[in-house]
Each structure stands twice: as C-alpha cells, then as structure tokens.
NUVO-210152 format. One record per atom (N, C-alpha, C): residue in three letters; y, x, z. Coordinates in pm, whole numbers, padded with zeros to 5 digits, always signed. Layout:
BEGIN
alaYXZ
...
//
This chain:
BEGIN
met-00118+00080-00018
met+00000+00011-00008
met+00128+00079-00004
leu+00217+00052-00062
leu+00352+00114-00070
leu+00448+00065+00007
ile+00497+00112+00103
ile+00593+00048+00214
ile+00705+00087+00209
val+00801+00012+00204
val+00951+00038+00206
val+00981+00053+00365
ile+01045+00168+00410
ile+01091+00159+00557
ile+01232+00184+00553
ala+01309+00075+00577
ala+01459+00071+00570
ala+01491+00126+00718
gly+01586+00217+00717
gly+01614+00283+00846
gly+01526+00387+00900
ala+01449+00439+00811
ala+01359+00544+00832
ala+01376+00667+00913
thr+01508+00710+00922
thr+01530+00811+00993
thr+01588+00801+01137
gly+01585+00686+01176
gly+01599+00634+01303
gly+01480+00670+01395
thr+01493+00654+01543
thr+01382+00672+01628
thr+01246+00590+01599
leu+01259+00473+01582
leu+01162+00401+01561
leu+01119+00418+01400
gly+01191+00452+01332
gly+01180+00478+01168
gly+01086+00588+01154
his+01118+00696+01241
his+01012+00819+01243
his+00882+00757+01258
lys+00860+00684+01375
lys+00742+00663+01432
lys+00659+00561+01317
leu+00733+00479+01279
leu+00679+00381+01161
leu+00629+00462+01056
val+00708+00549+01002
val+00662+00650+00895
val+00541+00706+00915
ala+00538+00788+01053
ala+00418+00854+01077
ala+00283+00774+01091
ser+00313+00643+01149
ser+00207+00559+01156
ser+00141+00490+01025
ala+00256+00459+00945
ala+00203+00412+00797
ala+00123+00549+00724
leu+00185+00656+00744
leu+00135+00781+00673
leu-00023+00812+00713
ser-00041+00787+00854
ser-00172+00833+00930
ser-00292+00725+00872
arg-00241+00606+00809
arg-00353+00508+00774
arg-00346+00527+00585
asn-00303+00628+00555
asn-00289+00660+00391
asn-00213+00567+00320
his-00129+00501+00375
his-00019+00427+00293
his+00077+00525+00227
gln+00138+00484+00133
gln+00257+00544+00059
gln+00365+00489+00146
val+00457+00583+00174
val+00593+00555+00230
val+00711+00577+00157
arg+00807+00464+00096
arg+00938+00495+00064
arg+01035+00478+00169
ala+01086+00577+00206
ala+01220+00585+00277
ala+01355+00532+00211
leu+01415+00458+00288
leu+01548+00422+00279
leu+01659+00440+00393
gly+01755+00519+00355
gly+01833+00573+00440
gly+01956+00621+00395
arg+02048+00677+00471
arg+02175+00728+00447
arg+02160+00881+00410
ser+02072+00945+00497
ser+02056+01096+00490
ser+01920+01155+00481
pro+01859+01215+00386
pro+01725+01259+00406
pro+01710+01385+00489
ala+01838+01446+00520
ala+01831+01548+00609
ala+01786+01514+00750
lys+01796+01386+00775
lys+01776+01342+00913
lys+01609+01310+00921
met+01552+01301+00830
met+01403+01300+00836
met+01328+01398+00865
his+01231+01427+00965
his+01196+01550+01002
his+01090+01589+00867
gly+01108+01718+00855
gly+01061+01799+00737
gly+00936+01752+00713
ser+00817+01763+00822
ser+00696+01742+00782
ser+00666+01595+00749
leu+00744+01500+00773
leu+00730+01371+00724
leu+00808+01345+00592
arg+00890+01407+00572
arg+00965+01393+00459
arg+00885+01459+00344
glu+00825+01556+00355
glu+00707+01612+00253
glu+00605+01506+00208
gln+00580+01417+00302
gln+00461+01325+00257
gln+00514+01190+00219
leu+00657+01169+00213
leu+00684+01038+00146
leu+00672+01029-00019
glu+00645+00908-00039
glu+00649+00871-00189
glu+00792+00909-00250
ser+00898+00885-00171
ser+01049+00910-00221
ser+01120+00863-00093
phe+01246+00909-00118
phe+01330+00889-00014
phe+01468+00837-00108
val+01496+00701-00097
val+01612+00636-00156
val+01714+00638-00073
val+01837+00710-00124
val+01941+00732-00050
val+02042+00611-00053
cys+02088+00542+00038
cys+02169+00428+00035
cys+02295+00451+00124
lys+02402+00470+00072
lys+02531+00498+00136
lys+02603+00392+00206
ala+02589+00255+00169
ala+02632+00133+00208
ala+02533+00037+00215
tyr+02516-00049+00305
tyr+02431-00155+00324
tyr+02433-00256+00213
asn+02549-00273+00151
asn+02550-00357+00044
asn+02547-00303-00093
asp+02478-00183-00107
asp+02477-00140-00235
asp+02338-00191-00302
leu+02369-00297-00360
leu+02259-00386-00421
leu+02176-00319-00532
val+02229-00231-00599
val+02149-00172-00685
val+02045-00064-00641
thr+02076-00002-00514
thr+01990+00086-00458
thr+01892-00013-00377
leu+01943-00110-00336
leu+01829-00197-00260
leu+01739-00231-00363
asp+01776-00266-00463
asp+01685-00327-00568
asp+01590-00192-00600
gln+01650-00084-00636
gln+01560+00015-00660
gln+01471+00048-00551
ala+01506+00056-00434
ala+01413+00080-00327
ala+01280-00018-00314
cys+01304-00128-00348
cys+01210-00255-00347
cys+01115-00265-00457
ser+01162-00197-00568
ser+01110-00193-00697
ser+00959-00144-00675
arg+00851-00234-00728
arg+00718-00186-00736
arg+00654-00162-00591
ala+00733-00212-00487
ala+00659-00173-00335
ala+00585-00312-00300
asp+00496-00290-00197
asp+00402-00394-00151
asp+00445-00454-00023
ala+00531-00387+00015
ala+00602-00453+00169
ala+00711-00384+00202
val+00798-00435+00298
val+00916-00379+00367
val+00925-00392+00509
ile+00962-00286+00577
ile+00976-00310+00732
ile+01151-00263+00748
cys+01204-00348+00809
cys+01332-00331+00822
cys+01352-00300+00977
ala+01404-00130+00994
ala+01418-00085+01104
ala+01580-00046+01137
tyr+01652-00119+01088
tyr+01794-00096+01098
tyr+01830-00096+01246
thr+01941-00014+01282
thr+01979-00032+01424
thr+02044-00168+01441
gly+02072-00178+01577
gly+02104-00316+01625
gly+02229-00387+01604
leu+02314-00323+01548
leu+02459-00382+01532
leu+02433-00520+01438
pro+02538-00603+01492
pro+02531-00735+01415
pro+02518-00731+01286
glu+02630-00666+01223
glu+02650-00657+01052
glu+02490-00598+00992
leu+02418-00506+01062
leu+02311-00481+00998
leu+02208-00590+01022
gln+02187-00659+01136
gln+02085-00732+01177
gln+02114-00868+01100
val+02212-00901+01035
val+02231-01008+00966
val+02257-00966+00823
asp+02400-00919+00794
asp+02433-00908+00662
asp+02333-00816+00574
ala+02316-00695+00648
ala+02234-00603+00562
ala+02101-00655+00566
gln+02032-00695+00647
gln+01898-00750+00671
gln+01881-00842+00544
leu+01986-00942+00538
leu+01954-01040+00410
leu+01987-00991+00272
leu+02061-00883+00285
leu+02069-00837+00141
leu+01928-00752+00092
leu+01869-00706+00207
leu+01722-00631+00188
leu+01644-00737+00148
leu+01638-00816+00232
leu+01541-00946+00205
leu+01555-00998+00055
arg+01688-01024-00003
arg+01698-01063-00112
arg+01633-00970-00246
ser+01678-00858-00177
ser+01599-00741-00308
ser+01443-00765-00289
ala+01394-00784-00167
ala+01270-00781-00186
ala+01197-00923-00231
glu+01262-01017-00242
glu+01230-01143-00302
glu+01233-01122-00486
lys+01344-01050-00522
lys+01356-01011-00643
lys+01215-00926-00698
ala+01179-00847-00603
ala+01057-00756-00662
ala+00934-00821-00628
gly+00937-00940-00578
gly+00810-01003-00536
gly+00729-00975-00441
ile+00794-00915-00344
ile+00731-00867-00212
ile+00700-00996-00117
lys+00592-00997-00061
lys+00577-01116+00038
lys+00559-01055+00179
arg+00520-00918+00183
arg+00518-00874+00337
arg+00647-00798+00374
phe+00722-00879+00481
phe+00835-00825+00515
phe+00823-00833+00676
ile+00838-00716+00746
ile+00861-00708+00891
ile+01000-00724+00929
ala+01063-00804+00972
ala+01196-00806+01024
ala+01237-00734+01140
asn+01348-00711+01146
asn+01405-00604+01253
asn+01400-00697+01396
cys+01319-00640+01491
cys+01310-00745+01601
cys+01263-00626+01707
trp+01133-00610+01764
trp+01088-00518+01859
trp+01179-00560+01985
asn+01187-00674+02043
asn+01260-00703+02166
asn+01211-00816+02243
tyr+01296-00861+02341
tyr+01215-00980+02392
tyr+01235-01120+02297
asp+01150-01213+02352
asp+01129-01361+02279
asp+01257-01407+02277
trp+01351-01405+02173
trp+01477-01473+02160
trp+01456-01620+02128
arg+01343-01670+02100
arg+01317-01799+02035
arg+01360-01889+02169
lys+01335-01832+02283
lys+01347-01936+02397
lys+01500-01936+02448
leu+01580-01853+02346
leu+01737-01870+02384
leu+01823-01974+02270
glu+01911-02027+02327
glu+02026-02087+02232
glu+02127-01989+02192
leu+02184-02020+02077
leu+02287-01942+02050
leu+02398-01924+02146
gly+02451-01812+02175
gly+02563-01784+02266
gly+02507-01739+02414
gln+02358-01748+02434
gln+02321-01709+02540
gln+02311-01545+02567
his+02298-01485+02469
his+02256-01355+02458
his+02317-01289+02330
glu+02417-01216+02332
glu+02489-01180+02219
glu+02422-01062+02133
thr+02333-00998+02203
thr+02272-00926+02107
thr+02160-00982+02033
tyr+02114-01077+02081
tyr+01999-01158+02004
tyr+02043-01270+01933
asp+02178-01293+01941
asp+02227-01396+01822
asp+02197-01365+01682
pro+02235-01230+01624
pro+02207-01203+01485
pro+02054-01229+01458
pro+01938-01164+01528
pro+01806-01190+01468
pro+01798-01336+01462
lys+01838-01417+01557
lys+01806-01546+01554
lys+01870-01643+01436
cys+01996-01586+01392
cys+02051-01637+01279
cys+01979-01581+01152
phe+01946-01459+01146
phe+01856-01400+01025
phe+01738-01502+01021
cys+01655-01510+01126
cys+01546-01587+01139
cys+01553-01738+01060
arg+01654-01800+01091
arg+01700-01931+01053
arg+01728-01933+00908
gln+01814-01835+00861
gln+01868-01818+00718
gln+01747-01779+00626
ala+01660-01694+00688
ala+01537-01682+00591
ala+01448-01795+00589
glu+01432-01868+00702
glu+01353-02009+00697
glu+01416-02114+00619
leu+01535-02114+00595
leu+01613-02201+00526
leu+01597-02172+00364
ser+01597-02049+00321
ser+01646-02020+00194
ser+01563-01909+00137
ser+01466-01843+00172
ser+01383-01739+00150
ser+01254-01772+00094
ser+01207-01724-00016
ser+01081-01726-00043
ser+00947-01648+00036
ile+01015-01561+00096
ile+00949-01463+00199
ile+00939-01525+00346
asn+00817-01530+00397
asn+00805-01556+00548
asn+00806-01448+00633
pro+00903-01392+00699
pro+00924-01260+00764
pro+00829-01274+00884
val+00792-01168+00945
val+00707-01137+01069
val+00816-01086+01165
tyr+00802-01130+01290
tyr+00873-01082+01392
tyr+00795-01049+01510
ile+00824-00912+01577
ile+00748-00871+01657
ile+00813-00842+01806
tyr+00774-00900+01912
tyr+00833-00898+02033
tyr+00760-00798+02116
thr+00838-00721+02173
thr+00764-00600+02265
thr+00813-00591+02396
gly+00923-00688+02428
gly+00974-00674+02576
gly+01078-00568+02541
val+01124-00494+02649
val+01206-00340+02636
val+01144-00254+02589
leu+01196-00177+02498
leu+01153-00052+02471
leu+01147+00068+02579
ala+01043+00133+02606
ala+01042+00235+02697
ala+01151+00324+02697
glu+01150+00381+02597
glu+01285+00478+02570
glu+01430+00420+02590
val+01436+00293+02556
val+01562+00216+02612
val+01570+00204+02755
leu+01477+00166+02813
leu+01462+00124+02963
leu+01518+00244+03029
phe+01503+00365+03007
phe+01532+00471+03074
phe+01635+00551+02988
ser+01716+00497+02877
ser+01810+00555+02825
ser+01950+00530+02909
thr+02044+00608+02866
thr+02185+00572+02902
thr+02214+00440+02888
leu+02162+00364+02772
leu+02209+00227+02760
leu+02171+00133+02842
phe+02057+00158+02938
phe+02037+00073+03023
phe+02039+00115+03164
thr+02105+00221+03188
thr+02130+00270+03321
thr+02221+00167+03403
thr+02240+00202+03523
thr+02337+00105+03623
thr+02489+00119+03569
lys+02536+00261+03512
lys+02650+00245+03434
lys+02684+00130+03351
tyr+02580+00108+03261
tyr+02582-00020+03172
tyr+02517-00128+03227
asn+02507-00152+03353
asn+02460-00298+03427
asn+02292-00290+03407
gly+02233-00176+03368
gly+02096-00179+03364
gly+02044-00155+03483
ile+01914-00132+03498
ile+01838-00113+03638
ile+01812+00049+03674
trp+01807+00122+03569
trp+01789+00281+03622
trp+01896+00355+03645
asp+01906+00404+03779
asp+02005+00518+03818
asp+01963+00648+03795
pro+01967+00718+03700
pro+01913+00839+03679
pro+01975+00954+03775
asp+02097+00936+03802
asp+02161+01035+03897
asp+02104+01026+04045
asn+02058+00917+04072
asn+02003+00907+04227
asn+01849+00864+04220
lys+01798+00875+04103
lys+01675+00835+04090
lys+01602+00709+04167
gln+01686+00628+04130
gln+01659+00475+04221
gln+01665+00360+04091
phe+01584+00255+04129
phe+01637+00128+04073
phe+01712+00048+04119
val+01811-00026+04055
val+01931-00104+04138
val+01899-00244+04064
thr+01873-00347+04132
thr+01841-00480+04054
thr+01861-00594+04151
tyr+01816-00701+04121
tyr+01832-00832+04202
tyr+01691-00882+04205
gly+01694-00992+04286
gly+01557-01085+04293
gly+01487-01014+04408
thr+01340-01022+04394
thr+01279-00961+04493
thr+01208-00822+04454
gly+01231-00780+04319
gly+01158-00653+04301
gly+01033-00658+04241
asp+00965-00782+04261
asp+00840-00808+04214
asp+00830-00895+04065
glu+00944-00899+04011
glu+00943-00973+03870
glu+00920-00861+03783
val+00833-00922+03682
val+00766-00820+03577
val+00860-00793+03436
trp+00857-00670+03421
trp+00918-00613+03273
trp+00798-00592+03200
his+00788-00643+03082
his+00698-00604+02955
his+00765-00486+02887
val+00699-00377+02876
val+00748-00261+02806
val+00665-00192+02719
thr+00730-00138+02604
thr+00660-00110+02491
thr+00732+00041+02438
thr+00635+00142+02428
thr+00694+00266+02369
thr+00734+00251+02218
tyr+00812+00327+02163
tyr+00831+00332+02022
tyr+00695+00376+01964
ala+00621+00443+01988
ala+00510+00483+01915
ala+00404+00376+01920
asp+00374+00317+02021
asp+00272+00169+02022
asp+00349+00063+01941
ala+00489+00061+01936
ala+00567-00054+01868
ala+00521-00005+01714
ala+00515+00110+01669
ala+00509+00162+01552
ala+00349+00116+01497
glu+00266+00157+01592
glu+00136+00141+01567
glu+00089-00016+01554
tyr+00154-00092+01621
tyr+00102-00257+01622
tyr+00181-00303+01491
thr+00291-00253+01465
thr+00375-00303+01343
thr+00299-00289+01191
ile+00230-00153+01199
ile+00148-00121+01074
ile+00022-00189+01082
glu-00059-00222+01189
glu-00162-00290+01177
glu-00121-00430+01154
ile-00029-00500+01183
ile+00012-00639+01159
ile+00030-00638+00976
leu+00096-00544+00940
leu+00126-00534+00806
leu+00000-00536+00716
gln-00112-00493+00761
gln-00227-00475+00705
gln-00304-00615+00708
leu-00264-00688+00785
leu-00330-00834+00767
leu-00331-00891+00670
pro-00457-00961+00624
pro-00435-01029+00496
pro-00346-01150+00508
glu-00331-01205+00625
glu-00240-01332+00651
glu-00070-01313+00668
val-00053-01166+00660
val+00064-01132+00687
val+00172-01197+00584
ala+00151-01234+00489
ala+00241-01291+00401
ala+00293-01411+00434
asp+00217-01474+00530
asp+00236-01612+00613
asp+00352-01612+00703
gly+00398-01468+00761
gly+00495-01473+00839
gly+00439-01502+00961
gly+00541-01507+01067
gly+00511-01557+01200
gly+00550-01439+01320
phe+00503-01478+01428
phe+00540-01395+01559
phe+00424-01359+01623
phe+00459-01233+01661
phe+00347-01143+01755
phe+00439-01092+01860
ser+00339-01077+01982
ser+00393-01031+02117
ser+00297-00921+02146
phe+00358-00796+02181
phe+00286-00673+02223
phe+00349-00603+02343
ala+00278-00540+02429
ala+00344-00453+02516
ala+00237-00347+02571
ser+00309-00246+02574
ser+00230-00126+02620
ser+00188-00138+02782
phe+00277-00177+02862
phe+00243-00202+03005
phe+00348-00297+03040
ala+00303-00369+03165
ala+00395-00468+03220
ala+00377-00440+03359
his+00496-00406+03427
his+00498-00374+03581
his+00622-00455+03641
ser+00633-00451+03762
ser+00719-00521+03848
ser+00826-00372+03867
thr+00941-00426+03887
thr+01046-00326+03941
thr+00998-00232+04027
lys+00922-00281+04141
lys+00861-00187+04267
lys+00772-00109+04218
glu+00691-00166+04109
glu+00576-00083+04041
glu+00632+00037+03966
leu+00726-00031+03891
leu+00795+00107+03819
leu+00847+00219+03897
ala+00907+00164+04015
ala+00963+00290+04096
ala+00840+00378+04156
asp+00733+00295+04198
asp+00613+00367+04260
asp+00561+00471+04173
ile+00544+00428+04040
ile+00473+00510+03949
ile+00560+00626+03908
tyr+00688+00595+03887
tyr+00789+00693+03853
tyr+00784+00813+03958
gly+00780+00761+04095
gly+00782+00856+04204
gly+00671+00931+04214
lys+00525+00855+04192
lys+00422+00947+04190
lys+00417+01061+04090
ala+00473+01026+03978
ala+00472+01121+03851
ala+00568+01242+03880
arg+00670+01207+03968
arg+00780+01314+03971
arg+00792+01365+04104
gly+00687+01310+04213
gly+00679+01369+04331
gly+00809+01339+04406
leu+00863+01218+04417
leu+00974+01178+04451
leu+00962+01048+04531
glu+01042+01012+04629
glu+01059+00876+04681
glu+01154+00813+04613
val+01142+00688+04516
val+01210+00619+04437
val+01226+00482+04493
pro+01341+00470+04542
pro+01381+00329+04616
pro+01409+00228+04506
val+01404+00098+04561
val+01446-00019+04474
val+01547-00064+04560
lys+01677-00069+04503
lys+01800-00127+04577
lys+01820-00264+04526
leu+01794-00355+04602
leu+01826-00508+04582
leu+01964-00547+04595
gln+02038-00584+04515
gln+02175-00636+04522
gln+02207-00786+04559
gly+02099-00855+04539
gly+02108-00998+04590
gly+02000-01075+04515
ser+01998-01215+04502
ser+01914-01291+04453
ser+01945-01312+04289
val+01852-01351+04225
val+01873-01392+04091
val+01974-01486+04058
ser+02009-01574+04157
ser+02125-01670+04154
ser+02237-01593+04150
asp+02260-01504+04241
asp+02359-01390+04235
asp+02398-01340+04118
leu+02275-01284+04065
leu+02296-01203+03936
leu+02337-01298+03820
arg+02318-01422+03801
arg+02357-01524+03718
arg+02502-01545+03746
lys+02558-01538+03844
lys+02701-01553+03874
lys+02774-01431+03830
val+02714-01314+03853
val+02761-01180+03819
val+02782-01177+03667
ala+02664-01206+03586
ala+02664-01197+03474
ala+02762-01289+03376
gln+02781-01428+03442
gln+02859-01525+03363
gln+03006-01462+03401
thr+03032-01430+03515
thr+03166-01369+03538
thr+03213-01269+03465
ala+03122-01150+03433
ala+03147-01049+03347
ala+03175-01102+03190
arg+03092-01195+03165
arg+03128-01257+03044
arg+03255-01311+03004
glu+03296-01404+03118
glu+03420-01481+03118
glu+03549-01389+03117
asn+03518-01251+03183
asn+03636-01166+03189
asn+03628-01071+03087
gly+03531-01059+02986
gly+03503-00956+02895
gly+03539-01026+02755
glu+03508-00919+02641
glu+03569-00997+02515
glu+03441-00977+02426
val+03422-01091+02369
val+03266-01102+02281
val+03251-01003+02208
arg+03354-00949+02134
arg+03322-00822+02046
arg+03306-00670+02119
lys+03315-00696+02243
lys+03270-00570+02338
lys+03164-00625+02425
tyr+03072-00684+02378
tyr+02960-00744+02451
tyr+02880-00664+02537
phe+02877-00536+02470
phe+02822-00412+02541
phe+02833-00372+02657
glu+02974-00434+02705
glu+03012-00402+02834
glu+02967-00466+02969
tyr+02895-00591+02900
tyr+02837-00695+03001
tyr+02703-00739+02987
ile+02639-00703+02865
ile+02526-00755+02804
ile+02391-00725+02885
gly+02423-00611+02971
gly+02322-00550+03040
gly+02274-00629+03154
trp+02379-00713+03212
trp+02358-00809+03318
trp+02250-00907+03264
phe+02275-00947+03132
phe+02187-01075+03087
phe+02046-01025+03034
tyr+02040-00910+03004
tyr+01912-00829+02983
tyr+01831-00864+03135
gln+01903-00808+03225
gln+01829-00816+03354
gln+01814-00975+03410
leu+01894-01043+03398
leu+01896-01206+03395
leu+01768-01267+03344
tyr+01763-01251+03220
tyr+01654-01346+03144
tyr+01525-01260+03168
thr+01510-01134+03215
thr+01384-01087+03262
thr+01361-01137+03397
leu+01447-01141+03477
leu+01408-01164+03634
leu+01414-01308+03640
asp+01462-01394+03580
asp+01433-01542+03589
asp+01320-01580+03498
gly+01270-01522+03425
gly+01143-01549+03318
gly+01186-01633+03229
thr+01308-01608+03171
thr+01342-01669+03056
thr+01272-01638+02932
trp+01241-01523+02928
trp+01184-01458+02788
trp+01062-01386+02826
val+00994-01405+02934
val+00887-01318+02964
val+00794-01346+02850
leu+00713-01237+02813
leu+00601-01268+02699
leu+00480-01335+02714
his+00459-01414+02652
his+00306-01479+02691
his+00211-01481+02566
asn+00106-01487+02577
asn-00002-01465+02470
asn+00022-01353+02398
ile+00002-01237+02460
ile+00012-01109+02417
ile-00099-01085+02318
asp-00064-01019+02198
asp-00165-00998+02097
asp-00214-00880+02088
asn-00220-00773+02188
asn-00282-00654+02196
asn-00436-00677+02169
gly-00492-00762+02201
gly-00663-00782+02216
gly-00688-00801+02068
arg-00594-00848+01971
arg-00614-00849+01837
arg-00660-00714+01772
phe-00617-00612+01832
phe-00603-00475+01776
phe-00658-00365+01876
pro-00777-00401+01941
pro-00837-00328+02027
pro-00851-00163+02024
his-00844-00112+01891
his-00862+00031+01851
his-00724+00093+01860
val-00601+00018+01905
val-00487+00078+01928
val-00474+00100+02064
lys-00461+00231+02099
lys-00469+00266+02255
lys-00333+00255+02323
asn-00295+00191+02405
asn-00180+00158+02469
asn-00129+00285+02547
ala-00012+00326+02548
ala+00048+00411+02639
ala+00059+00343+02775
ser+00030+00402+02879
ser+00070+00386+03003
ser+00218+00412+03068
leu+00249+00390+03161
leu+00389+00424+03207
leu+00362+00580+03254
glu+00242+00620+03321
glu+00216+00761+03332
glu+00196+00816+03215
asp+00141+00799+03111
asp+00134+00872+02992
asp+00281+00883+02936
phe+00363+00788+02932
phe+00509+00786+02877
phe+00587+00900+02962
leu+00558+00882+03083
leu+00659+00992+03173
leu+00586+01115+03139
lys+00489+01150+03129
lys+00404+01275+03105
lys+00463+01337+02975
glu+00491+01249+02868
glu+00549+01290+02743
glu+00675+01309+02740
asn+00766+01260+02835
asn+00912+01273+02849
asn+00971+01309+02976
arg+00916+01427+02999
arg+00960+01492+03128
arg+01094+01518+03169
gln+01201+01474+03052
gln+01335+01471+03082
gln+01376+01369+03161
ile+01294+01269+03149
ile+01347+01127+03222
ile+01352+01150+03377
//
C-alpha cells in the first residue's frame, strides 16, 4: 500500500512513517521541509512532496496521486485541523482514495458540544463537514492524552496541567483516584497503521486505544519508583471547584488565546469522566505490545 503521511516530519509523523515502513508499505511524505525528516527514514520514502502552504492545491493533488491511503498528522492549530485537512480530504477524493485517517489521537470529543473545549471544536467541525459532503468516510482514533504531552511543557502546572516538573509532583483536583488514559506516540502510530490495514477501514468510524490507564495517585507512585523519589499528589479542591476555576478562566480570557486556560478543561473533562474512553479496541490487535508507564519512563529519562 502507498500511504501519504501529511505532517510526516512531526513527532507523531516520524513514528507513523517508521510503523508503516516496518510493515513493508510505501510511504510518501508530505511536509514543508525534507531536512526535518530523519535521514534513515527519508532514504526509505517513496518520495517527499514539499508543500510550503496548506492551500497549495496543485501540490496536494500531486501528493495524493496514485496513493492508496492518507494519514493526516498535521499539528493541532485550528486552521490546520479544519481548513488544511479539508483541502487534503478533497485532494484524496479526486485521487479516488477511500482510506483516510483524520487528525485525532486525543480524547473522545463526540461527548462534547461545540464551545465546551476550544481545542476539540476544530476536529468536531471537520468530522461533521466530512460527514455532510465527502465521498470518503474518515477514521478517527481516540488515545486519551499522549504520554509525551502529559509530561511536556504544554501540560505542566504553568499551563494549568497536572505535572510540576520543577518540584516533581502532581497538582490536581478531585480525589486523585480519577483515571487518565494515556498513549505513547509509538503506540498511537502502531495502532494507526494496523487500523489502516483493515479491509473495512474504508467504511470509516471511531477507534479507541490506550497504552495504559492510571489514576493520578498511580502516576505519582510509578514515577516515584522509577526515579527513586517521593512524588506527592497535591489536591487543590473538588472537581466542582475545578469547574468554577475553569469557567472563570474562560470568562476572563480571550477565545483566540484559549491555550492560556484550556489546560483547566483538559483536567476537568478527565476528572469528571466526561470523555473517559470506553470500549477500548486494544484487544483487536493483540500482537501490538503496549508500552507501560514504566517502559515509557525508562525510554525518556529526561522526564
């Protein structure tokens, strides 16, 4: 199968390329800079199509020509999630492609109404537009929070996340027993390519996966054992208190600067169970070996 991977030079993009190549698929990368692709992977590509602007329709058509499948791994900016991804979908339509993995790899936003979570409004809009107007039925993959994101700067307490890297502690609300579904980039890529190989993938649909699921207390305990530290869980109040904090932050913020307050809502909808993943599909692919949190921490000692 010849697979077009849009956004191939990103963190997830690299993992997707590697997973596809490991299964003897041909990969055509679509991105702005071939130099950002790791040399060992770049050498194995069918080709690298350089696209300097997401609305370069000629280049998008060229990328999709004669391909069997498309995976959209653009970054999470709204204009890429909606505008750019729709243009990519249209090029895939013109090329007769039926296998299309939409940009997702997050929590189950089907359970939200528009306006409840600014980061997830764009994929919801794309999903509905595709449903209304496309001959392609995209696939959407829910993974919970990506492990690398959970421990990244984007989800530290500085940005209203739960991880405090300076003091090596978790800061959150609720009881600390609420569960987080977490998936590594590598596992997300493995499951994505496995799904793409399914005969029924052209029918589209929704899949849910997770590398592991742990409460905040369990995350702290496992991290502490891996690093030989005592890792406290600092509880700031109830989930109801968190809801008030989140809503106040939104009211006092600017919608175009939603990243300044969206961390509160990531916490809220996880802790109150709004988007907890159900009917996990891991069992459909038993030969994919999930990473544990212990494995992840061993491979990422900088965390």
